[in-house]
N, C-alpha and C positions, 0 to 999 in steps of 0.2 A: 417525583421524588427520585433521588438517585437509585439505580438498580443496576448492577452487573449485568443480569441477564438482558435487560432492555438494551443497554449499551452494546452488548454483544450483537444483537440483531441489527441495531442500526449501523454498527460499524461494518458488518458484512455486507449489507446492502449499499452503504456508501462506497466501499471498496470495489464492489462490482463493476460500477460504471466509472471509475476514476480512469482507467486506461483502455476503455472501449464503451460503446454506446447502448448495447443491448441491456435492457432492464432485466433483473434477476427474476426467475420464477420461483414458486413455492418449492418445488423439488430441488432446484439448485441451492436454494437457502438451506433446506433440511440437509443436504449433502455437505455443504460448506460448514455447518454448525455440527455435523454428526448427530442429528436428531432425527426422531421418527416424524414423518410428515404430518401425522394428526397433531403432534405437539406444536409443530411450526404453524399449522392453520389456526389453531387455538390463539397462539401468541400474536400472529399477524392480525387477529381480529381484535386483539385488546389495543395493538399499537394504533390500528385505524380508529378505534373508539376514543383514543387519547389524542387523535389528530396528529400523529406521527408519520404515518404512512397512508397511501392510497392504494386501494386494491379492489379487484372485483374477483369473484370465484373463478379459480382456475387461470386467472390472468396474471400478468407481471406485478411487481411490487414497485412502487416509487416512494422515495421519501417527500413529505411535505417540506415547506419552508421551516416549520418548527423541528421536524425530524432531521432535516439537514443541518441546521444549527447545532442540535444536540450531537449528532455524529461527529461533525467537525470539531466540537470541543473536546470529546473524549480522544479523538484521533490526534488532535494537537498535543494532548497530554502523552499519548503514547509514543509519538515520534520524537518530542522534545526529550523525553526519557531515554529513548534509544540513543539520540545524538549525545546527550549528557554521560551515558555509560560508555560510549566509545571514546568520547573526547577527553573525559576527566578520569575515567578508571580503566581504561585500557582493554575494554571488551572488544572482541572481534565482531564484525557485523553479522556473523551467523549465530552469535551467543546472546543477542540483546532482546529478542521478541519475547521469550517466555518471561524474563525479568520485568520487561515493561508492562506485560499483561498483569503482572501482580501489583506494581507500583503506580499504575495509572489510576487505580481506585483508592490509593492510600495516601498520596501526598496532598497537601493543601494548596489552595489556589496562590496563597503567598509564596510558597516554595516553588510552585511552578513558574511564577512571574520572576523569581530570582534565578532560576535556572536558565531561562529564556534571555534575560539580561546578561547573565555571565557568559553565555554562548554567543553573544552578540546578535541576537534576534535571527538565528538562521532560517532560511526558507525551505530547506531540503534535509531530510534524514539522511543516515549513512548509506540507505539503498536508493536514494534518489527520489523518494516519495516527498510530495509537497507538504509542508508544516502549515496548516491553516493558521492564519494570525488571530489575534483575540476576537475579532469580528467574524471569523469563520471563512475569510477570504483566502484564496489560494492563487498562486500563479504557476502556470504550466505551459511549457513550449509545445508547438506542434511536434507531434511524435509518430514513429512507425515501429511496429514489432519487428524484431531482428528476422523472424521467419518470413515476413511479408516484404522486406526491403529488397529491391533488385541488386544484381550484381553491379558493382561499381558505385554503389551509394556510399557517400562519405558523411558521417554523422558523429556526434558525440554520444557517448552512453549516458542516457538520461536516468535510466532506472534498471535496476535488477531485482526481480521479485524475491521477497524474503520468505517465501512459502517453503522452500526445500533447503535446509542448512547445508546439505551435502553438495548441492549446486552451487550455492554461494562460495562454498570452500573451493570447488573446482574452478569457477570463474576467478576467484582471486589468485589461485595456483597458476592460472594461466597469464595472469599479469593485466588483467582487464579491470579497470576501476571506473566507477562513475566519474564523468567528466572527461575520460579518455576519448580521443578522436580515432575512429576506426574506419576501415574500408571494407564493405562487403564484397566477398569474393563469389561464392555460389552456395546455394542450398543453406544459407545461414551461417557459412564459415566467414571468418573476418581476417583483416591483416592489420597489425599494429606496428607502426614505425617500420614499415616495409617488410615485416617478417609475418608470415602465415601463423595463425594461433588456432590451435585445435581446441574446440569447445565441445561439451557434451551436447547430445541431440536435444536434450530439454531446454537448452539455453535458447533455442529459436523461439520458444514460447514464453521466455522469462526475462529477456533483455529488450529493452526499448532505446531506440535512437533518435536524435533530433533529425528533422527533415531538411 
């Protein structure tokens, strides 16, 4: 049955391994959701009983195939809505997350399909995150985190994390957009069109480049 609480858990677990490989631990999940560890432990037990996650005591949590399908479906809704708000209503990319959190549970499948069709079946949202298709499939290029890219690396900006609206605004103010080709200089600094671009230190852990 639909449950925003369950969907939030599944989305968070799904998000954790989109751009890195380490599985999420119960303590990390509790921190991400802002909940007490005891509450998370109880919910994870319920999710495991429903066949949505696999988990052993004190170990990491992984989505089952059913859990990944459900997570991909709600993430598809969220990211299509974000793309729709930016493209059709003039929202900035730092303004859409909270709106999408509300709308993802409210719109019908018919409206979602209409949004997808109107937008031309986009594969990525405004932040560069992949939009799962109706079957839950996604396409991602090989990537490297800005802070881990060596000096001289040239790549396109694939993704900017939407976790911090202030950082999104700072990246936008610097003239860096998803799809831009940049050259890494040193310590996570970049050059765009021959000009050095200052970025906040936090950008090194929030910007992903193509390899």
